[in-house]
C-alpha positions in Angstrom: 0.1 0.0 0.0 1.3 3.2 -1.1 1.7 6.1 1.7 -0.6 8.3 -0.4 -3.4 6.0 -0.2 -4.0 6.8 3.5 -5.2 10.5 2.4 -7.3 9.4 -0.5 -10.6 9.2 1.3 -10.0 12.7 3.0 -9.1 14.0 -0.6 -12.1 12.6 -2.4 -14.5 14.2 0.1 -12.6 17.5 -0.1 -12.8 17.6 -4.0 -16.6 17.5 -3.8 -16.9 20.7 -2.3 -13.5 22.5 -3.1 -9.9 22.6 -4.1 -7.0 20.7 -2.3 -3.3 20.8 -1.8 -1.1 17.7 -1.4 2.3 17.6 0.0 4.0 14.4 -0.4 7.6 13.2 -0.8 8.8 11.3 -3.8 7.8 7.5 -3.6 4.5 8.4 -2.1 2.4 7.7 -5.3 1.1 11.1 -5.8 1.8 11.0 -9.4 1.0 7.3 -10.0 -1.6 6.1 -7.6 -3.5 9.2 -6.9 -4.7 10.3 -10.3 -6.3 6.7 -10.9 -8.1 7.0 -7.9 -9.6 10.2 -8.8 -11.2 8.8 -11.9 -13.7 7.3 -9.3 -14.9 11.1 -8.3 -18.6 11.8 -9.1 -17.9 15.0 -10.6 -15.5 13.3 -13.0 -17.6 10.6 -14.3 -18.4 12.6 -17.3 -15.6 14.9 -17.4 -11.7 14.6 -17.9 -9.0 15.1 -15.5 -6.1 17.0 -16.7 -2.6 16.1 -15.0 0.0 18.7 -15.6 3.8 17.8 -15.6 6.7 20.0 -16.0 8.7 17.7 -18.3 7.8 15.9 -21.5 9.8 12.6 -20.4 7.5 12.6 -17.2 4.5 12.8 -19.2 5.3 9.9 -21.4 6.6 7.8 -18.6 3.5 8.5 -16.1 1.0 8.0 -19.0 2.7 4.4 -19.8 2.8 3.4 -16.1 -0.8 4.3 -15.5 -2.0 2.7 -18.6 -0.3 -0.3 -17.8 -1.9 -0.4 -14.3 -5.1 -0.3 -16.3 -4.0 -3.2 -18.7 -4.5 -0.8 -21.6 -2.5 1.0 -24.2 -1.7 4.5 -23.7 -4.4 6.9 -25.3 -7.3 4.7 -24.0 -8.4 5.8 -20.6 -5.0 7.3 -19.9 -3.5 9.5 -22.8 -1.2 12.2 -23.0 -0.5 15.4 -25.0 2.7 17.3 -25.7 3.7 19.6 -28.7 4.0 17.4 -31.7 3.2 14.2 -29.8 -0.5 13.4 -29.0 -1.8 10.1 -27.9 -5.6 10.5 -26.7 -8.9 9.1 -27.7 -12.5 9.6 -27.3 -12.2 7.3 -24.4 -9.5 9.2 -22.7 -10.5 10.4 -19.3 -7.1 11.2 -17.8 -5.0 13.3 -20.1 -1.3 14.0 -19.0 -0.2 17.4 -20.5 2.8 19.7 -20.3 2.0 22.9 -18.7 1.9 25.2 -21.9 -0.6 22.8 -23.3 -3.2 23.8 -20.4 -2.6 27.5 -21.2 -3.5 26.9 -25.0 -6.6 25.0 -23.8 -7.5 27.8 -21.5 -7.3 30.5 -24.1 -9.3 28.3 -26.8 -12.0 27.3 -24.3 -11.8 29.2 -21.1 -14.9 27.6 -19.4 -13.3 24.2 -19.8 -16.5 22.5 -20.6 -15.2 18.8 -20.6 -12.8 19.1 -17.8 -13.7 18.4 -13.9 -10.5 18.5 -12.2 -7.0 20.0 -13.1 -3.9 18.4 -11.2 -0.7 20.6 -10.8 1.9 18.0 -10.1 5.5 18.9 -8.9 4.4 22.6 -8.3 7.4 23.0 -6.2 9.5 23.4 -9.5 7.7 26.8 -9.8 7.5 26.9 -13.5 6.3 30.1 -15.2 3.9 28.0 -17.0 2.4 26.5 -14.0 2.3 29.8 -12.1 0.5 31.2 -15.2 -1.9 28.8 -15.8 -2.9 28.2 -12.2 -3.6 32.1 -12.0 -5.8 31.7 -15.1 -7.6 28.6 -13.7 -8.6 30.6 -10.6 -10.2 33.3 -12.8 -12.1 30.5 -14.5 -13.3 29.3 -11.4 -14.4 32.6 -9.9 -16.1 33.8 -13.1 -17.2 30.8 -15.2 -17.1 27.4 -13.4 -17.3 27.3 -9.6 -17.6 23.4 -10.1 -14.1 23.1 -11.5 -11.8 21.5 -9.1 -8.0 22.5 -8.6 -5.3 20.1 -7.0 -2.1 21.4 -6.3 0.7 18.7 -5.5 4.2 19.0 -4.6 7.0 17.2 -2.8 7.9 20.4 -0.9 5.7 23.6 -1.2 5.6 27.2 0.1 2.1 26.3 1.6 1.6 29.7 3.0 2.1 31.7 -0.4 -0.1 29.2 -2.2 -3.0 29.3 0.4 -3.4 33.0 -0.2 -4.2 32.0 -3.8 -6.3 29.0 -2.9 -7.8 30.2 0.9 -10.5 27.5 0.8 -8.3 24.8 -0.3 -7.5 21.9 2.3 -4.1 20.9 2.9 -3.3 17.2 3.1 0.0 15.7 4.0 1.2 12.2 3.3 4.4 10.6 4.5 6.6 9.1 1.9 7.7 5.4 1.5 11.5 5.8 2.0 14.4 4.5 3.7 17.2 6.2 5.6 19.7 7.8 3.4 23.3 8.5 4.7 24.6 11.8 3.3 28.3 12.2 3.0 30.0 15.6 2.2 32.9 15.1 -0.1 33.8 18.6 -1.0 36.6 18.8 -4.1 38.1 22.1 -4.1 40.7 21.3 -6.8 40.6 23.1 -10.1 39.7 20.2 -12.2 36.5 20.2 -14.5 33.4 19.1 -12.9 33.1 15.9 -14.8 36.5 14.9 -13.9 35.7 15.6 -10.0 32.4 13.7 -10.2 33.8 10.8 -12.3 36.6 10.3 -9.7 34.1 10.1 -6.7 31.9 7.7 -8.7 34.8 5.4 -9.4 35.9 5.6 -5.7 32.3 4.8 -4.2 30.8 2.5 -6.8 32.5 -0.6 -5.5 31.2 0.1 -1.8 27.5 -0.4 -2.9 25.6 -3.4 -4.7 22.8 -1.4 -6.4 22.6 1.2 -9.0 23.9 4.6 -9.1 22.3 7.9 -10.0 24.6 10.9 -10.8 23.4 14.4 -11.1 25.3 16.7 -13.3 24.1 20.2 -14.8 24.2 19.7 -18.6 24.4 17.3 -21.4 28.3 18.3 -22.1 29.5 17.1 -18.5 27.2 14.1 -18.8 29.1 13.0 -22.0 32.3 13.5 -20.8 31.8 11.8 -17.5 30.1 9.0 -19.3 32.9 8.5 -21.8 35.5 8.4 -18.5 33.4 5.9 -16.5 32.5 3.7 -19.5 36.5 3.5 -20.0 37.1 2.5 -16.5 34.4 0.2 -15.7 34.0 -1.5 -19.1 31.3 -4.2 -19.6 30.9 -4.8 -15.8 28.7 -1.9 -15.4 26.3 0.0 -17.8 27.0 3.8 -18.0 23.7 5.5 -19.2 22.6 8.8 -19.6 19.3 10.7 -19.0 18.4 14.2 -20.1 15.5 15.7 -22.2 17.1 15.8 -25.7 17.7 12.1 -25.8 15.4 9.9 -27.9 12.5 8.2 -26.2 14.1 4.9 -26.3 17.4 5.9 -24.8 15.3 7.5 -21.9 13.7 4.2 -21.2 16.8 2.3 -21.0 17.8 4.6 -18.2 14.5 4.3 -16.5 14.0 0.6 -16.7 15.7 -2.2 -14.9 18.8 -3.7 -16.9 17.2 -6.9 -19.0 20.3 -8.8 -17.8 20.2 -7.5 -14.2 23.7 -5.8 -14.7 24.3 -2.9 -12.6 23.7 0.8 -13.9 25.2 4.1 -13.3 22.9 6.7 -14.8 24.2 10.3 -15.3 21.2 12.6 -15.3 20.2 16.4 -15.4 17.8 17.5 -12.6 15.0 15.8 -14.8 15.6 12.8 -12.5 15.0 14.9 -9.6 11.4 14.4 -9.3 8.3 12.6 -11.0 10.4 9.9 -12.7 10.7 6.7 -10.9 13.9 4.9 -11.5 14.3 1.4 -10.4 17.2 0.1 -8.5 18.9 3.3 -7.2 20.7 2.9 -3.9 23.6 5.4 -4.5 23.3 9.1 -5.3 26.2 11.1 -6.4 25.4 14.7 -6.5 27.4 17.6 -8.2 25.3 20.0 -6.4 24.9 22.2 -9.6 22.2 22.8 -12.2 21.9 24.4 -15.3 19.3 27.3 -15.0 17.7 29.5 -17.8 18.1 33.1 -16.6 16.9 35.9 -18.8 19.2 38.8 -19.1 17.3 42.0 -19.6 20.3 44.0 -20.6 21.1 41.6 -23.5 17.4 40.4 -24.1 18.9 36.8 -24.2 17.9 33.7 -22.0 21.0 32.4 -20.7 21.9 29.1 -19.5 24.1 29.3 -16.6 25.5 26.8 -14.0 24.6 27.5 -10.5 24.4 25.7 -6.9 21.3 23.8 -6.2 18.9 24.8 -3.5 18.7 22.9 0.0 15.2 21.7 -1.3 16.5 20.4 -4.6 19.5 18.6 -2.6 16.8 17.0 -0.3 14.7 15.6 -3.4 17.9 14.3 -5.1 19.1 12.4 -2.0 15.8 11.0 -1.4 16.2 9.0 -4.7 18.7 6.8 -2.8 16.1 5.7 -0.3 13.4 4.4 -2.5 14.0 0.5 -2.2 16.6 0.2 0.8 18.8 2.4 2.9 21.0 4.2 0.6 23.9 6.8 0.4 24.0 10.4 -1.1 27.6 11.6 -1.8 27.5 15.4 -2.1 30.6 17.0 -4.0 30.5 19.9 -1.6 30.9 20.7 2.2 28.4 20.9 5.1 29.2 24.4 5.5 28.2 25.3 2.0 25.3 23.4 2.2 24.0 25.5 5.0 24.6 28.6 3.0 22.5 27.5 0.1 19.1 29.0 -0.8 16.2 27.0 1.0 14.1 27.2 -2.3 15.0 27.5 -6.0 14.1 31.2 -7.5 10.8 30.9 -9.2 11.1 30.9 -13.0 8.7 33.7 -13.4 11.4 36.2 -11.7 14.0 35.3 -14.2 12.4 34.7 -17.4 11.3 36.5 -20.6 7.8 37.7 -20.2 6.9 38.7 -23.7 5.0 35.6 -24.4 3.1 35.7 -21.0 2.5 39.5 -21.5 0.9 38.5 -24.9 -1.2 35.7 -23.2 -2.5 38.0 -20.6 -3.7 40.6 -23.4 -5.3 37.7 -25.1 -7.0 36.8 -21.8 -8.0 40.2 -21.7 -6.0 41.3 -18.6 -2.5 42.4 -17.6 0.3 40.4 -15.9 -0.4 42.6 -12.7 -3.8 41.9 -12.4 -3.5 38.1 -12.3 -3.3 36.1 -9.1 0.4 34.9 -9.1 2.2 33.9 -6.2 5.3 36.1 -7.5 5.1 39.2 -9.9 7.7 39.8 -12.3 9.7 42.7 -12.0 8.7 46.2 -13.9 12.1 45.8 -15.9 10.8 42.3 -17.2 7.5 43.7 -18.0 8.8 46.6 -19.8 11.3 44.7 -22.0 8.6 42.2 -22.9 6.0 44.9 -23.7 8.5 46.9 -25.9 9.3 43.7 -27.8 5.6 43.0 -28.5 5.1 46.7 -29.5 8.3 46.4 -31.7 6.8 43.4 -33.5 3.5 44.8 -33.9 1.7 42.3 -31.7 0.4 45.1 -29.6 -0.7 48.6 -30.6 0.0 51.8 -28.8 -2.8 51.1 -26.1 -1.3 47.7 -25.5 -4.4 46.0 -27.2 -3.8 42.8 -29.2 -3.2 43.6 -33.0 -4.6 40.9 -35.7 -0.8 40.0 -36.1 -0.6 39.6 -32.4 -3.5 37.1 -32.3 -1.9 35.2 -35.1 1.4 35.2 -33.4 -0.3 33.9 -30.3 -1.9 30.9 -32.1 1.3 29.5 -33.0 2.2 28.9 -29.6 6.2 29.5 -29.7 8.5 32.5 -29.0 6.9 35.6 -30.1 9.8 36.3 -32.5 9.8 33.1 -34.1 6.0 33.2 -34.7 6.6 36.7 -36.2 9.1 35.3 -38.8 7.1 32.4 -39.6 4.0 34.9 -40.5 5.9 37.6 -42.2 8.0 35.3 -44.3 4.6 34.2 -46.2 4.3 37.9 -47.3 7.4 37.6 -49.4 6.8 34.0 -51.0 5.9 30.4 -50.0 9.4 29.3 -50.4 10.5 32.2 -48.0 7.8 30.8 -45.4 9.1 27.0 -46.1 12.8 28.3 -45.2 11.5 30.1 -42.0 9.9 26.7 -40.7 13.4 25.3 -41.3 15.1 28.1 -39.3 12.4 27.9 -36.8 13.3 24.1 -36.3 16.8 25.0 -36.2 16.5 27.5 -33.4 14.6 24.9 -31.4 16.9 22.1 -31.9 20.5 21.1 -31.0 22.9 22.6 -33.3 23.6 20.1 -36.0 27.1 21.6 -36.7 28.2 22.3 -33.2 31.8 22.9 -33.0 32.0 24.4 -36.7 34.2 27.7 -36.8 31.3 29.7 -38.0 28.2 30.6 -36.6 26.7 31.1 -39.9 23.1 29.9 -40.2 23.1 29.3 -43.8 25.9 26.4 -43.3 23.4 24.7 -41.0 20.3 25.1 -43.2 22.3 23.9 -46.2 23.5 20.9 -44.3 19.9 20.2 -43.3 18.6 20.7 -46.8 21.1 17.9 -48.0 20.2 15.4 -45.1 16.6 14.8 -45.4 17.0 11.9 -42.8 18.2 14.1 -40.0 16.1 14.2 -36.9 15.5 18.0 -37.3 13.2 17.3 -40.1 10.5 16.1 -37.8 10.3 19.6 -36.3 10.6 21.3 -39.8 7.5 19.2 -40.8 5.9 20.2 -37.8 6.2 23.8 -38.6 5.1 23.4 -42.0 2.0 21.8 -40.8 1.3 24.5 -38.3 1.4 27.2 -40.8 -0.2 25.3 -43.6 2.8 25.6 -46.0 4.2 22.9 -48.3 7.8 22.1 -48.1 9.6 23.9 -50.8 12.8 22.4 -52.3 13.8 25.7 -53.5 14.7 27.7 -50.3 16.1 31.3 -50.9 19.4 30.8 -48.7 20.4 34.5 -49.6 17.4 35.7 -47.4 18.1 33.8 -44.3 19.5 37.0 -42.5 16.3 38.9 -43.6 14.0 36.1 -42.2 16.0 36.2 -38.8 15.5 39.8 -38.7 11.8 39.2 -38.6 12.3 37.1 -35.5 14.8 39.2 -33.7 15.0 42.7 -35.0 16.5 43.7 -31.8 19.6 41.6 -32.5 20.2 43.1 -35.8 24.0 44.0 -35.2 26.6 46.5 -36.6 30.4 45.7 -36.7 32.3 48.0 -34.4 35.8 46.2 -34.6 37.3 43.1 -36.2 35.0 40.7 -34.5 32.8 42.7 -32.2 29.1 43.8 -33.2 26.9 46.3 -31.3 23.1 45.1 -31.2 20.2 47.5 -31.8 19.2 46.5 -28.2 22.6 48.0 -27.1 24.2 44.6 -26.2 27.6 43.8 -27.3 28.4 40.7 -28.8 31.6 38.8 -30.6 32.1 36.3 -33.2 34.9 33.6 -32.8 38.2 34.5 -34.3 38.2 33.6 -38.0 34.6 33.3 -38.5 33.6 34.0 -42.1 30.7 36.2 -40.8 33.3 39.1 -39.7 33.1 40.2 -43.4 29.5 41.3 -42.9 29.2 44.9 -41.8 25.7 44.1 -40.8 24.5 40.7 -39.4 21.4 39.5 -37.4 21.5 36.8 -34.5 19.7 33.7 -34.1 21.2 32.8 -30.8 24.1 33.5 -28.4 25.4 32.5 -25.1 27.3 34.1 -22.2 29.8 32.8 -19.9 29.2 35.5 -17.4 26.0 36.5 -15.7 26.2 40.4 -16.1 29.3 41.7 -17.7 31.2 41.2 -21.1 30.2 40.6 -24.5 27.9 37.5 -25.1 29.4 35.1 -27.7 27.4 34.6 -31.2 26.5 30.9 -31.6 23.9 31.6 -34.6 23.8 34.4 -36.9 23.7 35.5 -40.6 24.7 38.4 -42.6 22.1 41.0 -43.9 22.4 44.2 -46.0 21.6 47.6 -44.9 19.3 47.6 -48.0 17.2 44.9 -46.6 17.2 46.5 -43.4 15.8 49.7 -45.0 13.4 47.9 -47.1 11.9 45.7 -44.3 12.7 47.6 -41.1 12.5 51.2 -42.2 10.4 52.0 -39.1 13.1 51.2 -36.9 15.5 53.4 -38.6 15.1 57.0 -37.1 16.6 60.5 -37.7 16.8 62.6 -34.7 18.5 65.9 -34.0 20.6 65.9 -30.8 22.6 68.4 -28.8 24.9 66.7 -26.6 28.3 67.0 -24.8 31.3 65.5 -26.6 33.7 64.6 -23.9 36.7 64.2 -26.0 36.3 67.5 -27.8 35.2 69.1 -24.6 32.4 71.0 -26.4 28.7 71.1 -27.0 28.0 69.6 -30.6 24.8 69.7 -32.5 24.1 66.7 -34.8 21.4 65.0 -36.9 21.7 61.1 -36.2 20.8 58.2 -38.1 20.0 55.4 -35.7 18.7 51.7 -35.5 17.9 51.4 -31.8 21.3 51.8 -30.0 23.2 51.5 -33.3 24.5 54.9 -34.6 24.5 54.7 -38.4 25.4 58.2 -39.6 25.9 61.6 -38.1 25.5 65.3 -39.8 26.7 68.1 -38.2 24.2 70.9 -37.6 24.5 75.0 -37.1 24.8 76.2 -33.7 22.2 74.9 -31.2 19.6 77.4 -29.6 20.4 79.0 -26.5 18.1 76.7 -24.5 19.5 73.7 -25.7 23.0 75.1 -24.8 21.9 76.0 -21.4 20.4 72.7 -20.7 23.5 70.8 -21.7 25.8 73.0 -19.7 23.4 72.4 -16.5 23.7 68.6 -17.0 27.5 68.7 -17.6 28.3 70.9 -14.6 26.0 68.8 -12.4 27.8 65.6 -13.5 31.2 67.0 -13.3 30.4 69.1 -10.1 30.3 72.9 -10.0 33.8 73.1 -8.4 35.2 71.6 -11.4 34.5 74.8 -13.5 37.5 76.8 -14.8 37.2 79.4 -11.8 40.0 82.0 -12.0 41.8 82.9 -8.7 39.5 86.1 -8.2 36.4 83.8 -8.2 37.8 81.2 -6.0 38.8 83.9 -3.6 35.4 85.3 -3.7 33.8 82.0 -2.8 36.1 81.6 0.2 35.5 85.1 1.5 31.8 84.9 1.1 31.7 81.4 3.0 34.0 82.7 5.8 31.8 86.0 6.0 28.8 83.8 6.6 30.5 82.3 9.6 31.4 85.6 10.9 28.1 87.3 10.3 25.5 84.8 9.7 22.7 87.5 10.1 23.5 89.1 6.9 21.9 87.7 3.9 24.9 86.1 2.1 24.6 84.0 -1.0 24.9 80.1 -0.6 28.8 79.6 -2.0 28.9 76.1 -0.8 28.9 73.6 -3.9 25.5 72.5 -3.3 24.4 76.1 -3.2 26.3 77.1 -6.3 24.8 74.0 -8.2 21.2 75.0 -7.0 21.6 78.6 -8.1 23.3 77.9 -11.5 20.2 79.7 -13.1 21.0 82.9 -11.5 24.7 83.4 -11.4 26.0 81.4 -14.4 23.6 80.2 -17.1 22.4 83.9 -18.1 26.0 84.5 -19.2 26.8 81.3 -21.2 24.2 80.8 -23.7 26.5 81.5 -26.4 29.5 79.5 -24.9 29.9 76.2 -26.6 33.6 74.6 -25.4 35.3 74.2 -22.0 38.0 76.5 -23.5 35.5 79.3 -24.0 33.9 78.7 -20.6 37.5 79.3 -18.9 37.6 82.7 -20.3 34.5 83.8 -18.6 34.5 86.4 -15.8 33.5 84.2 -13.0 34.2 86.9 -10.3 31.8 89.3 -11.9 29.0 86.5 -12.4 29.2 85.6 -8.5 29.4 89.3 -7.5 26.3 89.9 -9.6 23.9 88.0 -7.3 24.9 90.4 -4.2 23.5 94.0 -3.8 25.9 96.9 -3.3 25.3 96.9 0.5 26.3 93.2 0.8 29.2 93.6 -1.4 30.5 96.7 0.6 30.0 94.6 3.8 32.0 91.9 2.4 34.8 94.4 1.6 35.0 95.6 4.9 34.6 92.3 6.6 36.7 90.2 4.3 39.0 92.5 2.2 41.0 91.4 -0.7 44.0 93.0 0.5 45.5 94.1 3.9 47.6 97.2 4.6 50.7 96.3 6.5 53.0 98.8 8.4 55.2 99.5 5.5 52.1 101.0 3.8 51.9 98.2 1.2 48.6 96.6 0.6 49.3 93.0 0.5 47.0 90.4 -1.1 45.0 87.9 1.3 44.7 84.4 0.4 41.6 82.7 1.7 42.2 79.1 2.2 39.6 76.4 1.9 40.0 75.4 5.5 38.9 78.7 6.7 42.2 80.3 7.4 43.5 83.7 5.7 46.9 83.8 5.1 49.2 86.8 4.2 52.7 86.4 2.6 54.8 89.5 3.4 58.4 90.5 3.7 59.5 90.4 7.5 60.7 94.1 7.3 57.2 95.2 6.3 55.6 94.2 9.5 58.1 95.7 11.9 56.4 97.9 14.4 53.4 95.3 14.4 53.3 94.1 17.9 50.6 91.4 17.5 49.0 89.2 15.1 46.6 91.5 12.9 43.1 90.3 12.3 40.1 90.8 10.1 36.4 89.8 10.3 35.6 92.3 13.2 38.5 91.0 14.8 37.6 87.5 15.0 39.8 86.1 12.1 43.6 86.2 13.0 45.8 86.3 9.7 48.1 83.4 9.2 51.3 85.2 8.5 53.9 83.8 6.1 56.9 86.0 7.0 59.3 86.0 3.9 63.1 86.8 3.5 64.1 89.9 1.4 64.4 87.4 -1.5 61.0 86.3 -1.0 61.5 82.9 0.6 59.5 81.9 3.6 61.3 82.3 6.9 58.4 81.7 9.4 54.7 80.9 9.6 52.7 82.0 12.7 49.4 83.3 14.2 51.3 84.4 17.0 53.6 87.3 15.9 54.1 88.5 19.5 55.5 85.1 20.5 57.7 85.0 17.4 59.3 88.4 17.8 60.1 87.3 21.3 61.1 83.7 20.7 62.5 82.3 17.5 63.0 85.7 16.0 66.5 85.8 17.4 67.7 82.7 15.5 66.2 84.1 12.2 67.8 87.6 13.0 71.2 85.9 13.5 71.2 83.9 10.3 69.7 86.7 8.3 72.2 89.5 9.4 75.1 87.2 7.9 73.0 86.6 4.8 71.4 89.8 4.1 73.8 92.4 5.7 72.4 95.4 3.5 68.8 94.8 5.1 67.5 95.9 8.5 67.1 93.2 11.3 66.5 95.3 14.5 66.9 93.8 17.9 63.3 94.9 18.8 61.2 94.5 15.7 57.9 94.9 17.5 58.6 98.7 18.1 60.8 99.3 15.0 60.2 100.9 11.8 58.5 98.9 8.9 60.4 99.3 5.5 60.5 98.1 2.1 64.2 99.6 1.7 67.9 98.4 2.6 69.6 100.1 5.5 71.7 102.5 3.2 68.3 103.7 1.5 66.8 104.0 5.0 69.6 106.1 6.0 69.7 108.3 3.0 66.0 108.9 3.5 66.6 110.1 7.0 
């Protein structure tokens, strides 16, 4: 008896009146036993049950298992439906589908007349399709079908968040049928590739166990490399199998089913083996702790597959695979300390995905993303990016309403750009649409010429055209059927770039260096060294990849050349002429240009006559605010005025002084600077402006006169000379004067109503500093004696009195002083 059977009576009773949430660990029977039991529900006697699964392999496997339980072939009572593969009949009562299929069904028949119950399995994976279709189902319940029942099932679940969407749903929990799993942490911090580390660990631990081993790796490349290494080591003793979504069905089944000769197996799998699938005979799990996650990069407009650490919930799911038959062991290729730092749950797909398709789905539904009942809402940036693309393609109009083209794009049920290509190509010719079907298939499939030095799409299409037995032809035929187009043998290879541009106009690129291109969306991308595509000035991308999450250029994996004439003819609406007045940093000047652009790409520039005064002032204001007002080429007079006013404000705060702090000067640009520079265009010209007069102009006569008295520009010393004062940024006021000119001055002179002592720099007759002081009386009585002794020997013609505080100040030598007397 499976553990889930204990909750079946309560579940049946609950579904009579409302929705339910079932939480059960792997092995409890929620995907196998539970769905068949629900066929007995009264409300499902004349209506179907839809069971959603996030992966195609699980759909087929579960359908086959449930059909075998009934002694039937798939497609009778239990059937399945995935894109391009449907096995259902008029007798089908339980239909297992991928999540996108339900969204299509809801859009075509919102009332779901033939469906009594929808089961969302493995909901903890939080695929964006599951989140979205659940939100639509809730709206159908509320508006059209109060008798429709929803059942959400998961191995682990954020029940609190889900309960907000389904407040009346009853939570039912089932214990799993599992054995203890010994978790062993085996961190490997060497710099070897991941497949090397995992292979070494598998080779070490396999002899310690008697049953099969399941190994988790992030992607196909690591799986194939590890498989080759392990096959070489174990030979015929143990069969090494692989399991990932791109494998043919027969190969997948070999991994899932017991070995016909009872030989031990080592199965290398991606995270598709984490949930849903039952793999018999597993006693050992070796977990790399890494998964390949599709993350949408807004800055580049690409969905990037990146390796990242799994969550703690995923680690628990994987380890549980070792305890389905007997006590097992899970070896983790990381430390306990790292495990404690892993996120508790994986990031929901809806927060890291391209939302363009779902924005269109929402508009078709008659809503917006924000209005739907979603557990998590995508960011505003995601919504803007997706909306901009749909507007760009013409799928939405300016009022964000779905256009006729948008409805046609939606019907095809694929990436909105690819759908646009399939439709727009028909406007050129039937052979162009046939070629578009081949390009669509290529974009959805594994690269048939992976490893080639060039990313050229035409090489792949020509290869496919010559090899009619290639597996990709199944997808090509599917698209021909979807768009009702016959296969044409005369594909116009010369227009591949044009067709790609219908799919990805934002990825039209212009060459900026030997192998670097700037895309219309502003992203930088690079071709590989020596790629023949570098001869093209313009290209359009079909796909790219990135080895970094946020920085650096993405690498081009599929692209084709396109001519500017083709761009002008078919994307003329994307090419714009704008007149711009900007600051040219390299020339340190304001420039007015007429610029031809395609998105972020500048095609040509034309110089325009001098810009208008308002445009000039707007640029100066922006530049000065960016650089900082104190970066202006102030002359010494202006800088001294600024310091004088700032010091005066401290001494006499009640006077209405202007604010000459950096913040104040920036805020008042409009009053003291901008009116005088409307015909100034360069930084050099700006340096010739009379800033002192500009700053003085915002003070009235009374304020200026008070400043002159309080903080004078010059100070009259005992010799009669008027010496320039230097107002320093630290608030001190410095005066540099020959020592002979301050004889007779008994104490330090002061300004600012006697509150600011001058900082005296006393100079030799040759103008060299001898002493700096703010205590002149102390200097005369102290260290002056040492200065006097030295100076008498060096400057014998000059006057060095014994009592300088009471001696005559002079600018002359002793001889001239005597002659004067």
